[in-house]
MIKOL-804064 format. One line per 10 residues: number of its first residue (from 1); their letters; for each residue x, y, z of C-alpha. Coordinates in steps of 0.02 Angstrom, whole numbers. Layout:
# MIKOL-804064
NUM> A> X,Y,Z ~ ...
//
This chain:
# MIKOL-804064
1> MQKIHSVSVR> 4379,2925,5664 ~ 4354,2852,5842 ~ 4220,2751,5879 ~ 4088,2857,6008 ~ 4001,2761,6135 ~ 3850,2850,6224 ~ 3783,2790,6404 ~ 3660,2881,6528 ~ 3718,2906,6698 ~ 3600,2801,6767
11> ALAEFAFEKG> 3646,2663,6664 ~ 3805,2682,6698 ~ 3784,2681,6882 ~ 3652,2534,6890 ~ 3780,2421,6794 ~ 3915,2436,6926 ~ 3803,2403,7048 ~ 3690,2277,6990 ~ 3663,2153,7131 ~ 3529,2074,7222
21> DLIPAARAAA> 3347,1986,7205 ~ 3258,2002,7055 ~ 3094,2042,7134 ~ 3149,2177,7273 ~ 3264,2246,7152 ~ 3125,2272,7026 ~ 3004,2344,7167 ~ 3136,2472,7237 ~ 3151,2533,7057 ~ 2958,2538,7022
31> QMRDGVRGHQ> 2937,2620,7212 ~ 3082,2741,7169 ~ 3037,2792,6995 ~ 3073,2986,6973 ~ 2918,3075,7010 ~ 2883,3237,6915 ~ 2783,3329,7052 ~ 2915,3263,7181 ~ 3056,3333,7103 ~ 2969,3479,7070
41> ALQELLPSSW> 2909,3508,7238 ~ 3089,3492,7311 ~ 3186,3600,7163 ~ 3061,3745,7198 ~ 3133,3763,7385 ~ 3314,3755,7299 ~ 3405,3949,7331 ~ 3422,4034,7153 ~ 3599,4001,7136 ~ 3556,3800,7098
51> RAETPVSRDI> 3479,3757,6935 ~ 3358,3625,6897 ~ 3354,3494,6774 ~ 3526,3529,6734 ~ 3609,3444,6555 ~ 3770,3353,6592 ~ 3888,3271,6473 ~ 4078,3241,6432 ~ 4171,3134,6312 ~ 4274,3022,6409
61> PIDGRVLRVH> 4442,2921,6339 ~ 4469,2754,6421 ~ 4577,2618,6366 ~ 4590,2656,6180 ~ 4379,2715,6171 ~ 4282,2853,6200 ~ 4135,2831,6318 ~ 4001,2960,6327 ~ 3912,2996,6483 ~ 3767,3111,6476
71> GRADAVYTDR> 3590,3127,6592 ~ 3503,3262,6665 ~ 3539,3300,6861 ~ 3419,3346,6963 ~ 3499,3501,7038 ~ 3670,3557,7025 ~ 3774,3720,7085 ~ 3935,3764,7027 ~ 4068,3894,7051 ~ 4259,3893,7023
81> ELVRVLEIKT> 4295,3802,7169 ~ 4151,3692,7222 ~ 4002,3569,7122 ~ 3867,3518,7226 ~ 3747,3397,7164 ~ 3562,3348,7203 ~ 3497,3163,7167 ~ 3305,3158,7222 ~ 3228,2989,7248 ~ 3026,2987,7245
91> TVRDPGGILK> 2970,2852,7347 ~ 2801,2790,7394 ~ 2903,2682,7568 ~ 2938,2795,7724 ~ 3084,2892,7699 ~ 3136,2883,7880 ~ 3154,2687,7858 ~ 3306,2708,7717 ~ 3469,2694,7790 ~ 3625,2801,7695
101> YDYPAHWAQG> 3697,2654,7580 ~ 3549,2539,7551 ~ 3556,2599,7364 ~ 3737,2605,7325 ~ 3678,2644,7125 ~ 3583,2809,7182 ~ 3766,2876,7280 ~ 3840,2815,7094 ~ 3736,2933,7010 ~ 3757,3090,7117
111> EIYAALLCMN> 3963,3028,7119 ~ 3957,3016,6891 ~ 3875,3177,6898 ~ 3994,3253,7003 ~ 4134,3192,6931 ~ 4081,3273,6758 ~ 4025,3433,6811 ~ 4215,3447,6909 ~ 4301,3400,6728 ~ 4184,3531,6657
121> TGAQRAEVRL> 4203,3674,6781 ~ 4377,3643,6833 ~ 4305,3626,7016 ~ 4422,3552,7135 ~ 4285,3483,7276 ~ 4102,3428,7263 ~ 3955,3388,7386 ~ 3817,3234,7328 ~ 3669,3245,7427 ~ 3547,3119,7389
131> TYARLDGKKR> 3359,3157,7442 ~ 3228,3008,7453 ~ 3048,3110,7480 ~ 2875,3042,7490 ~ 2737,3148,7378 ~ 2654,3195,7568 ~ 2827,3299,7616 ~ 2906,3183,7719 ~ 3095,3149,7665 ~ 3255,3092,7729
141> EYSEDYNAWE> 3423,3166,7656 ~ 3605,3120,7656 ~ 3768,3189,7598 ~ 3940,3147,7565 ~ 4103,3266,7519 ~ 4218,3222,7389 ~ 4391,3284,7294 ~ 4396,3297,7105 ~ 4519,3170,7091 ~ 4424,3048,7197
151> LEERLMAYAR> 4255,3063,7084 ~ 4380,3028,6920 ~ 4458,2885,7002 ~ 4277,2817,7055 ~ 4203,2866,6885 ~ 4341,2762,6798 ~ 4297,2615,6908 ~ 4107,2615,6863 ~ 4158,2635,6656 ~ 4293,2516,6668
161> PYLAWIATVD> 4179,2356,6680 ~ 4053,2420,6545 ~ 4169,2462,6407 ~ 4235,2299,6460 ~ 4074,2234,6413 ~ 4051,2341,6254 ~ 4209,2267,6182 ~ 4134,2091,6188 ~ 3979,2187,6101 ~ 4081,2274,5962
171> DWKELSKPTL> 4198,2107,5935 ~ 4039,2027,5887 ~ 3961,2163,5785 ~ 4134,2159,5682 ~ 4115,1985,5656 ~ 3936,2012,5593 ~ 3974,2166,5481 ~ 4048,2047,5356 ~ 3895,1940,5314 ~ 3788,2053,5338
181> DELTFPFEAY> 3858,2160,5176 ~ 3873,2005,5075 ~ 3695,1964,5111 ~ 3595,1889,4984 ~ 3410,1854,4952 ~ 3387,1660,5032 ~ 3297,1578,4907 ~ 3345,1526,4707 ~ 3231,1684,4646 ~ 3128,1803,4734
191> RDGQREMAGA> 2927,1786,4702 ~ 2851,1915,4618 ~ 2821,2058,4732 ~ 2971,2012,4861 ~ 3093,2133,4769 ~ 2974,2277,4793 ~ 2944,2231,4989 ~ 3102,2225,5036 ~ 3146,2375,4940 ~ 3010,2461,5041
201> VYRAMKRHAN> 3081,2385,5190 ~ 3239,2457,5167 ~ 3191,2632,5117 ~ 3079,2660,5261 ~ 3247,2602,5378 ~ 3367,2726,5273 ~ 3239,2863,5279 ~ 3183,2839,5449 ~ 2991,2833,5409 ~ 2852,2693,5382
211> ALIEAPTGIG> 2791,2594,5261 ~ 2626,2518,5234 ~ 2645,2358,5131 ~ 2488,2245,5082 ~ 2547,2090,5020 ~ 2443,1923,4983 ~ 2464,1784,5084 ~ 2594,1658,5032 ~ 2697,1788,4935 ~ 2833,1765,5074
221> KTAASLFGAL> 2822,1928,5219 ~ 2936,1873,5324 ~ 3087,1823,5220 ~ 3049,1995,5112 ~ 3050,2095,5265 ~ 3184,2021,5345 ~ 3306,2046,5206 ~ 3264,2226,5179 ~ 3269,2262,5373 ~ 3437,2168,5354
231> KALGEGHVTS> 3536,2268,5232 ~ 3473,2421,5305 ~ 3573,2367,5474 ~ 3720,2307,5401 ~ 3735,2496,5332 ~ 3701,2566,5494 ~ 3526,2635,5468 ~ 3457,2556,5629 ~ 3532,2477,5764 ~ 3435,2312,5774
241> IFYLTARTTG> 3294,2256,5726 ~ 3112,2194,5831 ~ 2989,2084,5725 ~ 2819,2083,5806 ~ 2687,1958,5781 ~ 2536,1914,5890 ~ 2538,1734,5847 ~ 2655,1569,5865 ~ 2662,1538,5678 ~ 2732,1707,5633
251> RRAAEDALAL> 2865,1672,5764 ~ 2906,1531,5687 ~ 2911,1605,5511 ~ 3032,1741,5577 ~ 3143,1608,5657 ~ 3157,1491,5527 ~ 3209,1622,5398 ~ 3340,1658,5497 ~ 3384,1503,5514 ~ 3382,1487,5333
261> MRERGLAIRG> 3497,1649,5337 ~ 3620,1593,5430 ~ 3643,1426,5332 ~ 3676,1535,5183 ~ 3855,1617,5294 ~ 3750,1756,5400 ~ 3810,1790,5569 ~ 3652,1870,5663 ~ 3590,1840,5850 ~ 3408,1807,5839
271> LTITAKEKVC> 3317,1824,6017 ~ 3125,1765,6028 ~ 3044,1820,6194 ~ 2904,1701,6245 ~ 2776,1748,6368 ~ 2833,1744,6570 ~ 2687,1621,6604 ~ 2751,1490,6454 ~ 2941,1495,6482 ~ 2943,1487,6682
281> LLEKQDCMGC> 3045,1361,6758 ~ 2934,1318,6916 ~ 2781,1204,6915 ~ 2658,1343,6958 ~ 2716,1540,6946 ~ 2759,1621,7089 ~ 2875,1765,7055 ~ 2898,1818,7234 ~ 2940,1623,7314 ~ 3047,1595,7159
291> PYAAGYYDRR> 3222,1539,7171 ~ 3265,1600,7006 ~ 3234,1769,7059 ~ 3354,1768,7228 ~ 3521,1817,7161 ~ 3465,1850,7009 ~ 3579,2008,6969 ~ 3733,1906,7059 ~ 3730,1782,6913 ~ 3675,1889,6766
301> REALREAMHV> 3802,1921,6704 ~ 3912,1783,6667 ~ 3731,1710,6582 ~ 3722,1866,6472 ~ 3930,1828,6419 ~ 3853,1656,6359 ~ 3725,1724,6270 ~ 3852,1826,6174 ~ 3904,1675,6094 ~ 3743,1576,6023
311> EQLDAEAVRS> 3642,1644,5870 ~ 3484,1575,5881 ~ 3420,1598,6056 ~ 3234,1541,6050 ~ 3114,1499,6178 ~ 3204,1337,6203 ~ 3385,1412,6196 ~ 3343,1553,6335 ~ 3269,1416,6437 ~ 3414,1299,6412
321> LALRHELCPF> 3527,1468,6467 ~ 3418,1514,6604 ~ 3434,1359,6697 ~ 3618,1334,6669 ~ 3616,1493,6783 ~ 3498,1478,6888 ~ 3383,1633,6817 ~ 3240,1687,6779 ~ 3213,1634,6584 ~ 3086,1780,6559
331> ELSLDISETA> 3196,1915,6634 ~ 3349,1842,6551 ~ 3283,1878,6376 ~ 3240,2062,6408 ~ 3424,2063,6471 ~ 3483,1979,6298 ~ 3369,2086,6197 ~ 3495,2225,6241 ~ 3647,2140,6135 ~ 3520,2039,6008
341> DVVICDYNYV> 3525,2094,5819 ~ 3332,2046,5792 ~ 3213,2024,5942 ~ 3038,1928,5878 ~ 2928,1953,6007 ~ 2731,2010,6040 ~ 2659,2175,5987 ~ 2645,2236,6180 ~ 2838,2239,6208 ~ 2828,2394,6084
351> FDPRVRLKRY> 2656,2470,6104 ~ 2600,2426,6284 ~ 2661,2566,6411 ~ 2638,2424,6530 ~ 2758,2303,6488 ~ 2852,2381,6350 ~ 3058,2366,6340 ~ 3069,2552,6409 ~ 3272,2541,6359 ~ 3205,2533,6189
361> FDSKSRVGLL> 3025,2615,6160 ~ 3026,2764,6309 ~ 3126,2896,6214 ~ 3216,2883,6029 ~ 3303,2765,5970 ~ 3366,2693,5782 ~ 3285,2512,5803 ~ 3185,2438,5645 ~ 3009,2392,5692 ~ 2947,2242,5541
371> VDEAHNLADR> 2755,2228,5594 ~ 2679,2040,5549 ~ 2490,2053,5535 ~ 2475,2233,5544 ~ 2278,2250,5526 ~ 2285,2183,5721 ~ 2387,2325,5777 ~ 2237,2452,5789 ~ 2135,2312,5898 ~ 2260,2281,6009
381> ARDMLSAELS> 2328,2426,6037 ~ 2140,2484,6118 ~ 2163,2353,6222 ~ 2338,2405,6278 ~ 2270,2583,6293 ~ 2111,2550,6408 ~ 2074,2506,6599 ~ 1940,2438,6675 ~ 1867,2465,6859 ~ 1747,2327,6898
391> GKRLAELRSL> 1641,2351,7076 ~ 1570,2186,7062 ~ 1749,2124,7075 ~ 1809,2249,7199 ~ 1672,2208,7310 ~ 1721,2005,7287 ~ 1896,2050,7339 ~ 1821,2149,7489 ~ 1734,1987,7554 ~ 1897,1904,7527
401> ARRFEGDDSP> 1995,2027,7627 ~ 1888,2039,7767 ~ 1896,1850,7800 ~ 2063,1852,7816 ~ 2112,2025,7893 ~ 1954,2092,7996 ~ 1838,2237,7958 ~ 1969,2345,8021 ~ 2099,2307,7899 ~ 2172,2458,7819
411> MVKLMGELLR> 2157,2370,7668 ~ 1969,2310,7695 ~ 1918,2494,7753 ~ 2031,2577,7601 ~ 1917,2477,7471 ~ 1783,2498,7551 ~ 1795,2696,7511 ~ 1827,2629,7323 ~ 1658,2557,7326 ~ 1561,2688,7386
421> VLDGREAEQE> 1604,2792,7222 ~ 1556,2626,7115 ~ 1381,2613,7174 ~ 1289,2547,7038 ~ 1091,2529,7091 ~ 1024,2651,6983 ~ 1178,2673,6851 ~ 1113,2665,6659 ~ 1245,2600,6516 ~ 1307,2765,6452
431> CASELPGEIA> 1463,2831,6349 ~ 1527,2983,6407 ~ 1667,3092,6329 ~ 1714,3169,6501 ~ 1813,3094,6635 ~ 1717,3043,6768 ~ 1795,3137,6907 ~ 1749,3063,7080 ~ 1793,2893,7029 ~ 1950,2928,6952
441> LAAKRFAEIA> 1990,3036,7107 ~ 1953,2886,7205 ~ 2048,2773,7106 ~ 2199,2911,7136 ~ 2193,2883,7319 ~ 2163,2727,7316 ~ 2326,2677,7206 ~ 2425,2781,7316 ~ 2394,2718,7464 ~ 2354,2537,7420
451> DELEPVEPDI> 2543,2502,7373 ~ 2595,2573,7552 ~ 2494,2432,7635 ~ 2589,2295,7515 ~ 2472,2177,7496 ~ 2497,1996,7490 ~ 2342,1899,7435 ~ 2377,1895,7253 ~ 2215,1931,7190 ~ 2204,2087,7286
461> VDFVYDVQWF> 2401,2111,7223 ~ 2311,2106,7044 ~ 2178,2222,7083 ~ 2301,2338,7148 ~ 2386,2333,7014 ~ 2243,2370,6879 ~ 2182,2534,6991 ~ 2349,2592,6961 ~ 2330,2587,6790 ~ 2170,2662,6781
471> SRIAGRFTPD> 2236,2780,6868 ~ 2378,2807,6748 ~ 2250,2800,6604 ~ 2124,2947,6683 ~ 2291,3044,6699 ~ 2304,3057,6505 ~ 2118,3035,6457 ~ 2079,3160,6350 ~ 1899,3167,6239 ~ 1995,3155,6064
481> AYRALMAPED> 2063,2967,6100 ~ 1946,2897,6261 ~ 1781,2888,6305 ~ 1721,2816,6477 ~ 1590,2669,6460 ~ 1487,2637,6619 ~ 1387,2494,6652 ~ 1293,2418,6808 ~ 1355,2258,6855 ~ 1213,2199,6976
491> RYLSVRLWCF> 1232,2311,7126 ~ 1373,2392,7069 ~ 1477,2500,6923 ~ 1597,2439,6793 ~ 1673,2572,6710 ~ 1791,2563,6542 ~ 1923,2709,6510 ~ 1912,2644,6327 ~ 2039,2716,6199 ~ 1935,2720,6044
501> DPSAYIKKTL> 2068,2802,5927 ~ 2229,2749,5968 ~ 2308,2809,5796 ~ 2400,2971,5876 ~ 2479,2840,6014 ~ 2532,2733,5877 ~ 2618,2872,5760 ~ 2699,2934,5921 ~ 2782,2759,5954 ~ 2825,2755,5768
511> SRVGGAALFS> 2891,2904,5781 ~ 3034,2875,5910 ~ 3121,2728,5807 ~ 3223,2705,5658 ~ 3110,2660,5553 ~ 2944,2553,5533 ~ 2880,2429,5379 ~ 2692,2374,5423 ~ 2638,2226,5319 ~ 2464,2107,5315
521> ATLAPMEYYA> 2375,2029,5172 ~ 2233,2143,5231 ~ 2253,2327,5225 ~ 2080,2370,5134 ~ 2034,2506,5101 ~ 2245,2560,5126 ~ 2194,2745,5157 ~ 2105,2686,5305 ~ 2229,2605,5374 ~ 2360,2708,5350
531> SLLGADGEAD> 2274,2836,5454 ~ 2241,2713,5596 ~ 2432,2656,5597 ~ 2497,2827,5606 ~ 2569,2769,5414 ~ 2515,2920,5315 ~ 2651,3069,5339 ~ 2753,3125,5196 ~ 2883,3024,5205 ~ 2793,2860,5229
541> AQLQLQSPFP> 2758,2764,5089 ~ 2618,2616,5036 ~ 2639,2501,4932 ~ 2498,2385,4873 ~ 2572,2216,4787 ~ 2478,2072,4690 ~ 2464,1883,4728 ~ 2623,1805,4649 ~ 2532,1647,4605 ~ 2443,1613,4445
551> RENLRVLRMP> 2257,1682,4451 ~ 2187,1514,4376 ~ 2241,1420,4534 ~ 2106,1496,4644 ~ 1906,1476,4591 ~ 1798,1600,4709 ~ 1639,1570,4695 ~ 1512,1685,4758 ~ 1330,1581,4829 ~ 1191,1725,4868
561> VAVGTKDRER> 1112,1646,5019 ~ 1013,1744,5147 ~ 1119,1698,5315 ~ 1089,1841,5413 ~ 1051,1849,5588 ~ 868,1785,5569 ~ 895,1697,5418 ~ 1001,1546,5485 ~ 898,1428,5555 ~ 794,1434,5372
571> TLGAVAQIIH> 932,1405,5278 ~ 1052,1302,5363 ~ 1027,1144,5275 ~ 1062,1257,5117 ~ 1226,1307,5207 ~ 1255,1127,5235 ~ 1245,1048,5062 ~ 1350,1202,4989 ~ 1503,1142,5107 ~ 1456,959,5080
581> AMAQARPGNY> 1457,999,4880 ~ 1638,1092,4909 ~ 1687,933,5005 ~ 1646,775,4879 ~ 1689,886,4730 ~ 1877,799,4761 ~ 1951,718,4915 ~ 2058,850,5026 ~ 2027,955,5177 ~ 1943,1116,5182
591> LACFPSYAYM> 1870,1226,5307 ~ 1686,1289,5355 ~ 1724,1463,5427 ~ 1581,1549,5534 ~ 1548,1718,5624 ~ 1505,1627,5777 ~ 1542,1481,5889 ~ 1343,1457,5917 ~ 1313,1490,5743 ~ 1460,1362,5700
601> TQAFRRYRLL> 1421,1227,5824 ~ 1243,1233,5731 ~ 1309,1222,5565 ~ 1415,1062,5623 ~ 1286,985,5706 ~ 1173,991,5559 ~ 1296,925,5456 ~ 1346,779,5531 ~ 1152,727,5556 ~ 1147,732,5358
611> WPYDEAICQE> 1312,655,5334 ~ 1353,560,5479 ~ 1502,456,5406 ~ 1598,609,5327 ~ 1751,660,5397 ~ 1721,820,5515 ~ 1784,895,5639 ~ 1749,1063,5733 ~ 1849,1204,5836 ~ 1778,1228,6040
621> SAMPEKARQA> 1825,1363,6138 ~ 1996,1405,6226 ~ 2082,1268,6132 ~ 2251,1241,6237 ~ 2410,1223,6135 ~ 2407,1038,6120 ~ 2224,1031,6076 ~ 2263,1141,5918 ~ 2410,1047,5879 ~ 2294,885,5866
631> FIGRFLPAPE> 2173,979,5775 ~ 2282,1011,5621 ~ 2373,892,5633 ~ 2213,802,5561 ~ 2254,903,5400 ~ 2342,743,5319 ~ 2433,772,5143 ~ 2327,694,5005 ~ 2209,631,5094 ~ 2101,484,5006
641> KSLVAFIVLG> 1928,553,5112 ~ 1877,745,5122 ~ 1890,801,5286 ~ 1770,947,5342 ~ 1865,1073,5492 ~ 1702,1170,5547 ~ 1806,1329,5628 ~ 1766,1527,5697 ~ 1808,1662,5593 ~ 1953,1779,5650
651> GVFAEGVDLP> 2005,1646,5775 ~ 2180,1543,5768 ~ 2128,1439,5641 ~ 2071,1562,5520 ~ 2225,1666,5523 ~ 2355,1573,5616 ~ 2386,1420,5514 ~ 2497,1373,5351 ~ 2418,1219,5269 ~ 2518,1231,5109
661> EDRLSGAAIV> 2516,1126,4937 ~ 2370,975,4955 ~ 2329,1023,5149 ~ 2194,1126,5103 ~ 2104,1117,4956 ~ 1964,1258,5003 ~ 1858,1351,5102 ~ 1673,1405,5127 ~ 1660,1574,5225 ~ 1486,1591,5280
671> TVGIPQLSFE> 1420,1757,5290 ~ 1524,1923,5295 ~ 1636,1914,5469 ~ 1535,2057,5525 ~ 1560,2057,5718 ~ 1432,2054,5835 ~ 1354,2202,5899 ~ 1410,2243,6084 ~ 1428,2407,6192 ~ 1597,2454,6145
681> REALREQLDD> 1569,2426,5959 ~ 1425,2514,5955 ~ 1530,2675,6045 ~ 1642,2657,5909 ~ 1536,2647,5764 ~ 1456,2820,5858 ~ 1625,2909,5885 ~ 1705,2864,5699 ~ 1505,2925,5634 ~ 1543,3104,5716
691> ADDGGYDAAY> 1713,3112,5641 ~ 1688,3068,5479 ~ 1534,2985,5441 ~ 1611,2809,5415 ~ 1567,2728,5571 ~ 1482,2573,5508 ~ 1619,2526,5384 ~ 1775,2554,5533 ~ 1666,2456,5656 ~ 1590,2309,5565
701> TYPGLRRVLQ> 1629,2310,5397 ~ 1801,2336,5376 ~ 1865,2205,5509 ~ 1742,2076,5453 ~ 1778,2082,5281 ~ 1966,2069,5361 ~ 1925,1892,5445 ~ 1848,1841,5263 ~ 2033,1886,5186 ~ 2122,1819,5308
711> AAGRVIRTER> 2016,1633,5303 ~ 2020,1645,5109 ~ 2222,1676,5125 ~ 2243,1495,5198 ~ 2180,1415,5034 ~ 2354,1465,4906 ~ 2510,1464,5003 ~ 2634,1418,4860 ~ 2651,1430,4680 ~ 2582,1241,4661
721> DRGVVLLIDM> 2425,1270,4756 ~ 2253,1264,4691 ~ 2101,1267,4788 ~ 1930,1343,4792 ~ 1839,1478,4911 ~ 1659,1486,4923 ~ 1564,1656,4991 ~ 1413,1633,5050 ~ 1291,1781,5091 ~ 1183,1891,4991
731> RYRQEKYRAL> 1280,2040,5048 ~ 1432,2000,4940 ~ 1365,2056,4799 ~ 1357,2225,4864 ~ 1438,2362,4789 ~ 1564,2403,4944 ~ 1608,2213,4965 ~ 1646,2192,4790 ~ 1785,2352,4794 ~ 1852,2286,4922
741> MPPHWDVRDV> 1902,2109,4856 ~ 2079,2079,4807 ~ 2108,2117,4628 ~ 2176,1958,4574 ~ 2028,1859,4630 ~ 1903,1810,4483 ~ 1742,1820,4579 ~ 1625,1718,4481 ~ 1433,1715,4516 ~ 1336,1562,4558
751> KKMSDLKAEL> 1152,1522,4598 ~ 1098,1356,4599 ~ 1166,1185,4695 ~ 1194,1099,4512 ~ 1303,1250,4448 ~ 1401,1250,4590 ~ 1445,1057,4564 ~ 1455,1096,4379 ~ 1590,1252,4436 ~ 1694,1136,4564
761> GAFWKEGD> 1714,969,4437 ~ 1762,1099,4293 ~ 1895,1182,4412 ~ 1985,1032,4474 ~ 1979,939,4306 ~ 2077,1080,4238 ~ 2226,1052,4366 ~ 2227,879,4320
//
């Protein structure tokens, strides 16, 4: 059976006419999105003989291949002799300033629709109408007449370059397929749980369902998940794999796992998408004046052809390729993603509506998702789906605009209109279940007009984008998922449209892909996370794996010390003594984990005061990458003298580091990790209490213990690791915390300092 390649009318037209600069092309695309209201207004004016939103499709044999071209035409008229096609483009620009042939890809779309309809109906003549319309009713229309044979020739001219590109992609897949079939697990043996995890991932993608997997730290989740997904890819259950990770260490682990499989004969093209600011080729990022954006589409195709012959497209490889072809490396990585087998990237490229890869995730696809550290996804989704409007920020930007543009500037006047509804002089903190209508309408008006004014000051441009996003979120505001958090900000009002329940959105996103596996070391209680992450359907699977390492290699000791906020000053000395006892029991590297920077700094100072000659370091706020690497570099293997690193629970060092074997000997975890009180977290507690009376646990207990378990998970990373975890808080003895402890933990209560030293001494002696 001959393979059919499917392509949309729009994609085919844009492929045929890709040229020009990156920024103007992107701006034009943003300004000429298919606006539903603009389309409907024009479609309603058409005679009844016209059909709006008409599906059009045809399989076309070309040079030994079959191309299925499909799409939905804005409006068509057909009879036996004549076809008419209406192509509508809504724009915020003045349509009167758009010339007939400014956008050849728009004409190509109409011509392709007309060609397909002539083939389907046998009509010999066609008319294509191209209409540019603005929401205020202003429009400009052009038309062209064609013969059917002329349209068919144009269609073939558009299709042949596309098929030549597809042939290159097919050649790679034919090379890769046998190596996927022959792929074996990249290690000599499975760790306990790895085979089960790989199987769960494979079955989720075969069934186009979800798998929620809790796997202890150190089990080898990356290799197991990728292996299962690659077997599904080889059998055609998914078309590509997206490995989502929020941390640099997760990205590197995925890259390393693919590299190891390549060493064993796998032919696989893996791409890492790195944030724009990290791969930018300029000393200071400036997209509007960037030479790598100018002429981007004129040079892109040759770079993509070269990329087809590179298997490891990490940040450095993409940057090097971009330099050779003088292209923006970030945009090039997005384009390469269309043909990569495995894409390693942050969550936002799948779940954030502002930056997600629409070519994959705006409609149904057969992409397979691997979501690492899935316990972070709900909080990330809440941020992605929320929007904020700050009156204080607007006032500052309006003052800036007045200095540069004067009081009579249209932008200054527009800002003033929006600022009037953000008067906060009599406002109080409020959590509302209804959308603040007056503010939403003012934001919508600002968003529609501000883009036409085309601001150039970067801060004002960013603000315009933020208001546009606020207006978009206002359009999806529903009381079952959103609240309006309003708070006074000096004389002004801050309004946050806050998505407190992202579960429906996550579930919908997962339903569009070819299967997903969401995994983490901390997904307790499983039922809660399954519901929160949209993995609670009938076809979805849940798997809880045990630690593959000997239980006797980890000693967990519970210390009943009062470390609540009001007790911290009084018990600070006792906490410091416990940490010191841990470090003195055996030379090694140790973590001392605290719930806040303030508490951590206070404890660090007390520790240094008591033991000034001990090796002790302390995490700083907002440490740059080099500083973080230097901090981790202090954890030397087999140290002769103990090092204690004071860090914050939930931070990069408590969750995102891998210190195997003797690079980490223990962790003291102070408090149960409960997040600090905030307006937003209290609102979350109240909303979830209203839903199922579990608000406090969902807002505080589960996130806190998740931080604790992540920090504890740094201690045991391999079969040879041995280490200790000290749980320092009275609350660890409560039943709800005991029920959430990992089953492989053998927790022992220690009440005296002498007993602690004895327990630690005995544990280390057992391992010698």
